[in-house]
Structures are given as structure tokens and as C-alpha cells.
C-alpha positions as CSV (number, residue, x, y, z in Angstrom):
1,M,-13.1,-1.9,-1.0
2,K,-14.7,-4.9,-2.7
3,F,-13.0,-6.4,-5.7
4,A,-15.0,-5.6,-8.9
5,T,-14.9,-9.2,-10.1
6,P,-14.8,-12.4,-7.9
7,L,-11.2,-13.6,-7.5
8,V,-10.1,-17.1,-8.6
9,P,-7.4,-19.2,-6.9
10,A,-4.2,-20.2,-8.6
11,R,-0.6,-21.2,-8.0
12,L,2.3,-19.0,-8.9
13,V,4.7,-20.4,-11.5
14,R,7.1,-17.4,-11.6
15,R,7.1,-13.6,-11.5
16,Y,9.3,-11.8,-14.1
17,K,9.9,-8.4,-15.7
18,R,8.4,-7.0,-12.4
19,F,4.9,-6.7,-13.8
20,L,4.3,-10.2,-15.2
21,A,3.4,-13.5,-13.4
22,D,2.8,-16.9,-14.9
23,C,0.2,-18.8,-12.9
24,T,-1.7,-22.1,-13.0
25,L,-5.4,-22.1,-12.4
26,E,-7.1,-24.8,-10.5
27,D,-8.2,-26.5,-13.8
28,G,-4.5,-26.7,-14.8
29,C,-4.7,-23.9,-17.4
30,E,-1.6,-21.7,-17.3
31,V,-2.2,-17.9,-17.7
32,T,-0.1,-14.8,-17.5
33,A,-1.3,-12.2,-15.0
34,H,-0.5,-8.5,-14.5
35,C,1.4,-7.9,-11.3
36,A,0.7,-4.3,-10.1
37,N,3.7,-4.1,-7.8
38,P,7.0,-2.5,-8.7
39,G,8.7,-3.6,-5.5
40,S,10.9,-6.6,-4.8
41,M,7.9,-8.6,-3.3
42,M,10.4,-10.2,-1.0
43,G,9.0,-13.5,0.4
44,L,5.8,-13.2,-1.6
45,A,6.8,-14.5,-5.1
46,N,8.1,-18.0,-4.4
47,P,7.0,-20.6,-7.1
48,G,4.1,-22.7,-5.9
49,T,2.6,-19.9,-3.7
50,R,-1.2,-20.0,-3.5
51,I,-2.5,-16.7,-4.9
52,W,-5.7,-15.1,-6.0
53,L,-6.3,-13.5,-9.4
54,E,-8.9,-11.0,-10.6
55,P,-10.2,-11.9,-14.1
56,N,-11.4,-9.2,-16.5
57,D,-13.0,-9.1,-19.9
58,D,-11.7,-5.6,-20.8
59,P,-10.8,-5.7,-24.5
60,K,-8.3,-2.8,-23.9
61,K,-6.2,-5.0,-21.6
62,K,-3.8,-7.5,-23.0
63,L,-3.7,-9.6,-19.9
64,K,-7.0,-11.1,-18.7
65,Y,-5.9,-11.6,-15.1
66,G,-4.5,-9.3,-12.3
67,W,-2.7,-10.7,-9.3
68,R,-4.4,-9.4,-6.2
69,L,-3.6,-11.5,-3.1
70,V,-1.1,-14.0,-1.6
71,D,-2.8,-16.7,0.4
72,H,-0.6,-17.9,3.2
73,E,-2.9,-20.9,3.7
74,N,-3.0,-20.3,7.4
75,G,-6.0,-17.9,7.4
76,H,-3.9,-14.9,6.6
77,F,-3.5,-12.9,3.3
78,T,-1.2,-10.3,1.8
79,G,-2.5,-7.8,-0.8
80,V,0.1,-7.3,-3.5
81,D,-1.6,-4.8,-5.7
82,T,-0.2,-1.4,-4.8
83,S,-3.2,0.5,-6.3
84,V,-5.6,-1.1,-3.7
85,P,-4.5,0.9,-0.6
86,N,-5.5,4.2,-2.2
87,K,-8.9,2.8,-3.2
88,A,-9.5,1.4,0.3
89,L,-8.2,4.5,2.1
90,R,-10.2,6.8,-0.1
91,A,-13.4,5.0,1.1
92,A,-12.2,5.3,4.7
93,L,-11.4,9.0,4.4
94,Q,-14.7,9.8,2.8
95,A,-16.5,7.9,5.5
96,R,-14.4,9.9,8.1
97,E,-13.2,6.7,9.7
98,I,-9.6,7.6,10.2
99,P,-9.6,9.3,13.7
100,E,-6.7,11.6,13.0
101,L,-8.2,12.9,9.8
102,A,-11.9,12.7,10.5
103,A,-12.4,16.5,10.8
104,Y,-11.9,16.9,7.0
105,Q,-14.9,16.7,4.8
106,S,-13.2,17.3,1.4
107,V,-11.1,14.4,0.0
108,R,-9.4,15.1,-3.3
109,P,-7.1,12.4,-4.9
110,E,-4.1,12.9,-7.1
111,V,-3.6,16.7,-6.6
112,K,-0.5,18.2,-8.2
113,Y,2.1,19.6,-5.7
114,G,5.9,19.7,-5.2
115,E,8.1,19.1,-8.2
116,N,6.1,17.2,-10.9
117,S,4.4,15.1,-8.2
118,R,0.9,14.3,-7.1
119,I,-0.2,13.9,-3.5
120,D,-2.3,10.8,-3.0
121,F,-5.0,12.8,-1.1
122,L,-5.4,16.5,-0.3
123,L,-7.9,17.0,2.6
124,T,-9.4,20.4,3.2
125,Q,-11.8,21.9,5.7
126,P,-12.6,25.5,6.5
127,G,-10.8,26.6,9.6
128,L,-8.2,23.8,9.4
129,P,-4.8,23.6,7.7
130,D,-4.8,21.6,4.5
131,A,-3.7,18.0,5.0
132,Y,-1.4,16.4,2.4
133,V,-1.6,12.6,2.8
134,E,0.9,10.3,1.1
135,V,0.1,6.5,1.1
136,K,2.6,3.6,1.0
137,S,1.6,0.0,0.6
138,V,3.4,-2.2,3.1
139,T,3.8,-5.9,2.3
140,L,7.3,-7.0,3.6
141,S,7.5,-9.1,6.8
142,R,10.8,-10.7,7.7
143,Q,9.9,-11.4,11.3
144,P,6.7,-12.9,12.6
145,G,4.1,-10.1,13.3
146,L,6.4,-7.3,12.0
147,A,5.6,-5.3,8.9
148,E,8.4,-3.3,7.3
149,F,8.8,-0.6,4.6
150,P,10.4,-0.4,2.0
151,D,11.1,-3.8,0.5
152,S,13.7,-2.3,-1.9
153,V,15.5,1.0,-2.4
154,T,12.9,3.7,-3.2
155,A,14.3,7.0,-4.5
156,R,10.7,8.0,-5.3
157,G,9.7,7.5,-1.7
158,T,12.6,9.5,-0.5
159,K,11.5,12.4,-2.8
160,H,8.0,12.2,-1.4
161,L,9.2,12.7,2.1
162,G,11.1,15.8,1.1
163,E,8.0,17.2,-0.6
164,L,5.9,16.5,2.5
165,A,8.4,18.3,4.7
166,A,8.1,21.3,2.3
167,M,4.3,21.4,2.9
168,T,4.8,21.6,6.7
169,G,7.1,24.6,6.1
170,Q,4.2,26.3,4.3
171,G,1.9,25.8,7.3
172,H,0.1,22.7,6.1
173,R,-0.3,19.3,7.7
174,A,1.7,16.5,6.0
175,I,1.0,12.9,6.8
176,M,2.9,9.8,5.7
177,L,0.4,6.9,6.0
178,Y,1.7,3.4,5.8
179,L,-1.1,0.9,5.0
180,V,-0.1,-2.6,5.9
181,Q,-1.6,-5.0,3.4
182,R,-0.9,-8.1,5.6
183,T,-3.3,-9.6,8.1
184,D,-0.5,-11.4,10.0
185,C,1.2,-8.3,11.4
186,D,0.5,-6.0,14.4
187,R,3.8,-4.0,14.5
188,F,5.6,-1.8,12.0
189,A,9.1,-0.5,11.5
190,L,11.2,1.1,8.7
191,A,13.6,-1.3,7.0
192,A,16.6,0.9,7.4
193,D,19.0,-1.9,6.4
194,I,17.3,-2.1,3.0
195,D,17.2,1.6,2.3
196,P,19.1,3.7,4.9
197,T,18.6,6.9,2.7
198,Y,14.9,6.5,3.0
199,A,15.1,6.0,6.8
200,A,17.2,9.1,7.2
201,A,14.8,11.1,5.0
202,F,11.9,10.0,7.1
203,D,13.7,11.1,10.3
204,A,14.4,14.5,8.7
205,A,10.8,14.9,7.6
206,Q,9.4,13.9,11.0
207,A,11.7,16.5,12.6
208,Q,10.1,19.1,10.3
209,G,6.6,18.1,11.4
210,V,5.6,15.3,9.0
211,E,3.2,13.0,10.8
212,R,3.2,9.2,10.6
213,L,0.2,7.0,10.7
214,V,0.2,3.2,10.4
215,Y,-2.9,1.2,9.8
216,G,-3.6,-2.4,9.1
217,T,-6.2,-4.0,6.8
218,R,-8.8,-6.7,6.7
219,I,-8.2,-8.8,3.6
220,S,-10.1,-11.7,2.0
221,P,-10.8,-12.8,-1.6
222,E,-13.9,-10.5,-1.4
223,G,-12.0,-7.3,-0.8
224,V,-9.6,-5.1,1.3
225,W,-10.7,-2.7,4.0
226,V,-8.8,-0.3,6.3
227,C,-8.8,-1.3,10.0
228,A,-9.2,2.2,11.1
229,E,-10.1,1.2,14.7
230,K,-6.7,-0.5,15.2
231,P,-3.5,1.4,14.3
232,L,-0.4,-0.8,14.3
233,R,2.3,-0.3,17.0
234,T,5.5,1.4,15.5
235,L,8.9,0.1,16.6
236,P,12.2,2.0,16.4
237,Y,14.7,0.7,13.9
């Protein structure tokens, strides 16, 4: 998935009210950017961090910049926009690049299911059980090379696991797909110490047949792409 507009570098001044970030552009101009990430962004929102913003000229938007990447200044990036994984994964699913899901030709996003919920993707194919795919963006890393989810308590994520489990009870496939938006990680684990309720819900869902997939991404200021050829190793917690 390529960014629609070329990104511009900046330095983070502060993130506040969850969805706002004051930033300084390279010319010294200070701007406020939209931060499309409701999580804690642990380790990613320190003042002075080098970041990349996507400008826009949409008159309907109050903020003219969106915060897209953290630049770790060592050749690695983290994608902080939680809407990006669905866009990148949709392209990969439609191209049938995810081996475990390549048999499905129909890819429908945002389909209603469960209790007032929408599944990220519903995959269908004649002769196969429908596949319900829920996607989570993973950005937390507290140990070198290890990506973790979640970075804060997520009651919504726990609800999603229960609804996925209900789909398996109806004879469908249900897949929890963690997309790691970091280029510096090759392993994944659930952060059970941050949200033990979510970890317990995942164990219960897996016992009922919910599948887990974990894939990494290639990230640059040009775009974000799913590394479908290289799933991440999952560790116990």
C-alpha cells in the first residue's frame, strides 16, 4: 500500500488527547497532526522522536497532516496509523498472497456480524467455509526483536475474540491476524501482563478453533506492505 501523498519528516513535540500530535517540520514550522492510533503507543511517542507525516489539502479535514510513521533512525520504521494494516492486508488478500487464505477469491471488508460489530474481512469461496478475518495492528516492542499485543487494555479486542469463537461454532473459519507494523521484530507474543483478560480470551477462542496468523510488514516513507512470505514466530507468554 503506497501512501497517497509523499510523506514529510518532522520531530514530535508531544502527543495529547490520544488523537493529536504537535510536531516540528524541518523548516522549523510547528503543526498539529492527526494521530490515528487509540492505543498507548508505548515507546513511540517520546518528545524529539523523528516521525513522518502525510500532508493533505482536503478542505473537509481540520488537520492538514496525519502521523504515519516513527523513524527509529537505524534503518527501521514503525507504522502508527491503525487504519493502514487493513488497507495493506486487503491488497494482499485480493492478490491471494496470504498462503493460509489464498484459496478465497471473494474479499469483502467491513461486513456486519456478531453484536453490533463488523468483521474486518469476510472471505468466501464456493465449496469452502466462510472465513472471518479480524486484523490487529501491532506496534509494541519492549524487548529487542519481540513484538507484542496489546499495548493497553482492550475490551473491544476481547469482545472480538468472543465473536470470532461464535463463528467457529457455526461452522465457519475465524482468523485473528496480527499485523506487526514494525520492521525491527521477528517474534510475536501476547502482552498478558498488560491485559490478562485479553490473553485469557484468546486462549479460550483458540480452544474453540479460532486460528492465529502473524505477519510482518515492509515499511518505508513510500508505503507499507505485508510480508506474506515471512510469518513471524509466535512465542508463549
